[in-house]
C-alpha positions in Angstrom: 0.0 -9.2 -19.1 3.7 -9.9 -20.6 4.4 -6.4 -20.9 4.2 -5.9 -17.3 5.9 -8.5 -15.9 8.8 -7.5 -18.2 8.5 -3.6 -16.1 7.6 -6.0 -13.1 11.2 -7.6 -14.0 12.7 -4.5 -14.9 12.3 -2.7 -12.0 13.4 -4.9 -9.7 16.5 -5.2 -11.6 16.3 -1.1 -10.6 14.9 -1.4 -6.6 17.5 -4.9 -6.5 20.8 -2.1 -7.2 20.0 0.0 -3.9 22.0 -1.2 -0.9 18.5 -0.7 1.5 15.8 -2.3 -0.5 17.9 -5.5 0.5 17.7 -3.9 4.1 14.1 -3.3 4.1 12.8 -5.8 1.5 11.8 -8.6 4.4 8.9 -6.3 6.1 7.2 -5.4 2.6 4.2 -6.8 3.9 4.6 -5.5 7.4 4.6 -1.9 5.7 2.3 -2.7 3.2 -0.6 -3.5 5.8 0.7 -1.9 8.9 0.8 1.2 7.0 -2.8 0.4 6.0 -4.0 -0.5 9.4 -2.8 2.7 10.7 -4.3 4.9 7.8 -7.5 2.8 8.9 -7.1 3.4 13.3 -6.3 8.0 12.0 -9.5 7.5 10.7 -11.6 5.5 13.4 -9.7 7.8 16.4 -11.3 10.8 14.6 -14.5 10.0 13.9 -15.0 7.8 17.4 -13.0 10.5 19.4 -14.3 13.6 21.1 -13.6 16.8 19.5 -12.1 17.5 23.3 -9.1 14.8 23.1 -8.3 16.0 19.0 -4.8 18.7 20.3 -4.4 14.4 21.2 -4.6 13.5 18.2 -3.3 16.1 16.1 0.1 15.6 18.8 0.2 12.0 16.9 -0.7 12.3 13.9 0.5 16.1 12.8 3.2 17.0 14.9 5.2 13.5 15.5 4.2 13.2 11.3 2.8 9.5 12.4 0.4 10.4 9.5 2.9 11.3 6.9 5.3 7.9 8.3 3.2 5.6 7.8 1.0 7.2 4.0 4.8 6.9 2.8 5.1 3.4 4.4 2.5 2.4 3.2 3.7 3.6 -0.5 6.7 2.1 0.3 5.5 -1.8 0.8 3.2 -1.6 -2.1 6.9 -1.2 -3.9 8.2 -3.1 -2.2 6.0 -6.3 -2.2 5.9 -5.8 -6.2 9.2 -6.7 -6.2 8.5 -9.6 -3.9 7.6 -12.7 -4.4 4.6 -12.0 -2.1 3.2 -10.1 -5.0 -0.1 -11.9 -4.3 -1.2 -10.4 -1.4 -0.7 -6.6 -2.6 -4.0 -6.8 -4.3 -5.7 -6.7 -1.1 -3.7 -4.0 0.1 -4.6 -1.8 -2.8 -8.3 -2.3 -2.7 -7.9 -2.2 1.3 -6.2 1.5 0.8 -10.0 2.0 -1.9 -11.7 1.4 1.0 -9.4 3.3 3.4 -10.1 6.4 1.1 -14.1 6.3 1.2 -14.0 5.9 5.0 -16.5 7.2 6.9 -18.4 7.4 4.0 -20.1 9.9 4.7 -19.3 12.9 2.4 -17.4 11.1 -0.4 -16.2 13.7 -2.9 -15.3 13.1 -6.3 -11.4 13.0 -5.1 -12.2 10.6 -3.0 -14.6 8.2 -5.7 -12.3 8.6 -8.4 -8.9 8.1 -6.2 -10.4 4.4 -4.6 -11.4 3.6 -8.1 -8.4 4.1 -9.7 -7.1 1.1 -6.3 -9.6 -1.2 -7.2 -9.0 -1.2 -10.3 -5.3 -1.1 -10.5 -5.7 -4.0 -7.5 -8.0 -5.6 -10.2 -5.4 -5.8 -12.4 -2.9 -6.7 -9.9 -4.9 -9.4 -8.6 -5.1 -11.2 -12.8 -1.0 -10.5 -13.0 -1.1 -12.4 -9.7 -2.9 -15.5 -11.0 -1.6 -15.8 -14.5 2.1 -17.7 -15.4 3.5 -14.3 -15.9 3.7 -13.7 -12.1 4.8 -17.7 -11.6 7.5 -17.3 -14.1 9.4 -14.7 -12.8 11.8 -16.4 -11.1 14.4 -13.4 -10.2 12.2 -12.5 -7.8 13.2 -11.7 -3.9 12.8 -14.7 -1.3 10.9 -13.3 0.9 
């Protein structure tokens, strides 16, 4: 875990050099879990709404690219949470994304399964990292 703590410290130094990061860092958990929630809501809506109303969903999630905005917002929240003091919440975001990748648990392809396994293992690794003293000793993280 010590090597990963060094990598996180260097990523934090790199990202802190950008001024936009200081503006967006207070919203890191909103981006992470908000993006995850909207991605899950999209899957639920496509699953439950009748086929006649899919044009409305396509307008919301494809024409107005809400799906892409939320998808990239999730990843921005992931990186910002990694460099913040709240890294303890990051494994739950990754496990949630693994859940969303497999939802509705029908017709699971190999790609979905591998994606979910990768996010679950990364979440477990970050859970172990946040439980160690390497995360607690890192005083240079953002104070949000």
